[in-house]
N, C-alpha and C positions, 0 to 999 in steps of 0.2 A: 528473676530475683527482686525482692522488695527493695525500695529505696529508703534511705534514712534522711532525717532532717539535717542537712549539712550546716545549718546555722550553728548547731552545737559544736562543730569543728572549729568555729571562729573563737570560741571561748579560750581565754588565755590561762594556761596552767590549770591548777585546781582551784576550786572555790576556797576562799581564804581559810575558813575554819577547818576543813579537812586537812589542809596543809599544816596548820598548827598542830592538829591531832597527830599527823604523821611524825613531825619533829619531836613532839613530846613523847610519843611511843618509843621512838628510837633512843631518846635520852634515858628513859626509864629502863629499857632493856639493857643499856650499856652501863647504867649507874644505879643498881638496885638499892643501895643504901640511901643515896640522895633521893631516890624516888619516894622513899618513905616520908620525906620532909616536904614533898611537893605541895604547893598551894596554887590553886587555879584562880586566876583573876583575868582570864582571857575571854572566853565566850560569856556573853551576858546572861547567864542562866541563874535564876533565883535559887536560894539555898534553904530558906526558912519554911516551916510547915504551913500548910493551907490555913487560913483563918478558921476559927472554930465554927463560926456561923455557916461557912461554906461546907465544912465537913458534916455538920448536922443536916443541912439541906440535902446533901448528896445521899446521906443515909435514908432520909425520909423518901427521897425519890426512888431509891433502889427498892425500898419496901413497897412502894406503890407498884413497881414493875413485877412484884411477886404475887400480885392479886389480880384476878381476871377483871374485876370491875374498875380498877384504876390503872391497868396496864396500858402502855402507850406504844404504838407502832410507829409508822412514818409520821413525822411531824411536818409542819410547813417549812419548806426549804429556806424561806427568808428569815425564819425564827418565829418562836411562839409570840403571840400578840402581847402576853403579859410581860415578857422580857423586853420586847421592842418598846413597849410603853414605859417601862421602868427606866430604860436607857434615855429615851427622849425626854422624859420628865426631869430626871436627876442630873443628867449631864448637859442638858441644853435649856429646856424651858424654865427650870428653876433659876437659871442665870440670865433669863431674859432673851434667850436665843430661839429663833423660830425654826424648829425642826419637828416634823410630823412623825408619828409612830411608824408609818409605812415608808418613811425615807431611811429608816434604819434596816440594815441587812446583817443578820448575825452569821458569823462564819467560824471556821476553826483556826483562824490566825491572820494577823495583819500581813505577815510575810506572804501568805497564800494570796491574799486579796491584792497586794501590790503587784503581783505577777498576773493574776487573773483579770485585772482591770483592762489589760491589753486586749482581751477578747472583744471589747466593744469600742476600741479606738483603732482607727485606720492606720495603714502602713505609710501614708503620705505625711504624717505629722512630723514636724521638726521638733526634736527633743532637746530639752535643757535639763541637765542633771548636775547637781553640785559635786564638787571634788575638794576634799574627801567626803565620802558618804557611804551609807549602807550598800554593800555590793549587789544586793538583789535587784535594785533599780536598773543597773546597767545590764547585768547578766540576763534578766528575763527579757529585756528588749532585744538582746543579741539572739536569744533562743527562738524568738518568734519572727526573726528576720527584719526587725525595724532598724538595723544598723548595717554598715558595711564591715570591712575587715579592720582589724586593729593594726596600728602602726608599730614601729619599733619600741615606742614608749608605752604601749598598751592602750592608747586612746583609739576609740572606735569612730570610724567615719559615720556621719549621720547624727552624732551627738554633739550638741553645743555644751561644753563643759564650763560650769560656773565656778571660778576659782574662789576657794575659801582659805584664807591665810591668816596669819597672826595680824597682818596689817588691817584687815577688815573685820577682825574679831571672829573669824570663821563663820560669818553670816553672808550669804550670797547677795549680790546686788543685781537688779534686773539688767539684762543686756541691752545694748543699743539697738540691735536688730530684732526682728520679730521671730518668735518661736510659737509653737502650738501647744505643747504639753510640757509642763514644768514640774519636777519633783522637788518638794520642799520637806524638810524634816526638822521639827522644832518641838521640844528640845532635841538637839541633834545627836544622832548616833553616827560617828564615834566621838565628836569633839565636846559634847556637853553644852555647846553654845545654844542660847535661846533667843529667838527673834523678838524684838520689841514691837509694840503696836505700830510705830511709825514705819518700821521696816516691812511689816506685813501689809500695811496700807499701800506702800509703794508697789508691792507685788500684785495686790488686787487691782490697783489702778492700771498697772501694766497689762494684766490679763484681760481686763475689760476693754482696754484700748485695742488690743490685738486679737480679741476673740480666742484667747488661750485658755487652757484648763490647768488649774493648779491641783496637783496630787499631793495633798497635805498629810504627812505622816505624823500623828500626834500620840504615838504609842507611849511616850514618856511624860505626857502632860501632868500626870498626878504628882510628879516630882518637882514641879515648879515651886520655888520658895519666894522668889522676889515679887513684890507687888508690881502690877502694871504689865507683866508679861502675859500675853494672851494664852489661854489654854486651848482655844479652838479658833480655827480660821474664820468661823462664822461670827466671831466677835467683831470682825471688820465689815462695815457696811458694804454691800454689793457682792460679798463672797458667795452667797447662794447662787449667783448667776455664773460663777466661774470656778468653783472649787468642789472637790471630793475629799472627804476626810476619812482617814483610817485611824482606828483606835483598837486597843487590845487590853484584855484582862491579864495578860501574861506577867507584866511587871508590877502592877498595882495590887492584884489579888493573888499573885504567885501561881498563875495558871500555865506556866510554860509546859508542864506535863499534863495538864488537863485539857487545854486547847479550846479557847473561845475568844472571839474578837467581834468587831463590827465595823461596817463601812457606812458612811452617810452619803447618799446620792440625792441631792435636792431635785424636786420635780421641775424647778425653774432653770436647771442647768441644761444647756443645749450644745450640740455640735453640728457641723454641716456635712451634707453629702457631697459627692463629687460634682453633682449637678447644681450645688449651691443651696439646697434646701436646708433650713435649720430645724433640727428635730431634737426632742428631749432624750437624754441618756437613761433616765430612770427606768422606763419600760424595757430598755435593752438589757440593763443590769439585772432586772428582775427575771427576764427571760433566760439570761445566762445562768443565774443561780438555780432556777427551777429545772433547767436542762442538765447542768453539769454537776449539781450538788444535791445531796439528799438531806442536808441539814445537820446541825450539831445535835448530839444526843440529848434526850430529855433530862437525864440526870445532870449533865454539864450545864444546861441552860438554867435549871433550878439552882445550881451552885452559883452561877453568875448573878441570878436575881438576888440571892442572899447577900451579895456584896453591897446592895443598896438598902439593906435593912439598917436600923440604927446600930445594931451590934456589928454588922459587917463594915459599915463606914468607920467605926472606931478602930476595928481591927486592921483595916487597910491603912489608916493613919499611922498605927503603931508599926506596921511593916515598913512603910515608907520612911518613918523616922529612924528605924533601925538601919536601913541601907544608907540613908543620907548621913547618919552618924558615922558609919564606916567611911563614907566619902570624905568627911571632914578629917578623919584620922589619916587617910591615905594622902590627902592634899598636904597636910602638915608634915608628914614623913618625907614626901618627895621634895617639898620646899626645903626642909632641913638638910636634905642631901645635896642641895645646891642646884636642883633641876628647875627648869621653867615649867610651870604648872598652870593649866587652864581647866575649866569645867568644875564638876563636883558641887555646883551651887544649885542648878536647876535640873540636874540629871545625875543618875548614879554612876557616871563615868568621869574619870579624870584623864585629861589629855596632856601628855608629858613630852617635853622636848628632849630628844636624845642629845647627849653631850657632843660637842664638836668632834668630828672624826668618825662618828658612828652612824651607819645607816639604820633604818628601822629594824631590819632583820638582824643586823649585828647586835643591836641593843636587846632584841628578843633572845638571841642565843646567849648573850652574857648574863642576862637576868635569870634565864632558865638554868644555865650551867653553874653560876656562882651563888645565886640567891635561891635557886630551886623554886622560882615563882613563874607562873605562866601569865604573860601579858599578850596584847595583840599589837602587831606591828602596824604602824600607821599607813605604810605604803600599800597595805592590802585593801585600803579604803579609797585609793586613788593617788595620782601622782603628787598632789599637794599634801598628802599625808606623810610623804617621805620625810624622815628626820624626826618623827613623832611616834609615840606609842600610846595605846589606850589601856588603862587599868580599870577593871570593873570593881564596883563596891558591893556587888552581890556576893556576900560571904558571911561567915559568922563574925562576931565582934572579935573573938580571940584571933582569928586568922587575919583580920584587917590590921590589928595591932602588931602581929608578927610580921606581916608584909611591910608595914611601915618601918619596923626595926631593921629588916633585911635590906630595904632600899637605902637606908642611911649608912649601912655597913659596907655597901659596895664601894669599890675604888675604881674609878673610871680612868 
């Protein structure tokens, strides 16, 4: 008989969003009239149509695929050179940051890359993961066997949890002890908190001192509105020697259903072997991509390229302003309801404190049952998320305004 990967048996309950889906389904089946009023502000999925420049580029690419002379089969697994060049130039070199075209690796999503990066990192690494944070960081390490069992509180052996609380503005501080791999997300999902230059400088200094690698998730960098907040870890001197950056077109270009992202692996980044030899990670990631991935489709890569055109950039700005306008409305509504509210300034999420006496899931059930709004319980992002919940600004303006009204009408 074949053996299964028993690491999966260590995973606690269900992944957060399927559990939300299960509860929402049960509510809708039991309350068909209320279900008609349901507004989803839980999963951070975009709602607005693709930018016109993207749609036009995809149409042109499809037309090319219909003609023998312009038809494309397998493309380069790392991404077409013209897209890698557009990314490196627009997102990095135009801002004075040193990133070469071939340090860009195009993929079908940052979520995938955050898990796949473990293919090139050893199982001896001491892990540090913020709490609360995007659950994929923890779960993928559990799946590949980089952790022990979870305790009664859901904390896994082998992970050093970095507490993010209201006291530290939900921004993690470097630990006193040495770790090898650190997950950072800024602007943060779920809290919406964004690290300052000084805070990231502290992390780069820490990583270089201990030979650690920072896995920096910048999927929401396009939503930063405050001046002085870094959009890339590579804005910090020395980061090219200690950091991998993940970015996505999902939230700025509306590509959640299109699927395109990229990861930056500098050639100057190294890790050590068991024997103590220091070797670059860039060729290992390239080998991983060419072995396990066949590349993003030609049509999708042309669509991503269009985001860097003059029209595409303007349309992306309009999308971001729409969602951040929603965030401002939701922040105002939650504050008017007397709730503690963070986020909504540099990210399309607002992080709301549940009233005294309510757990995160109790707040979820009350808001679903009485306001017919789906939010995300903070405890699903980690122990320090307990007592909070996340509200997504990805929605229509009318829905954002209605959710604001419903939050204010709740009686806790």
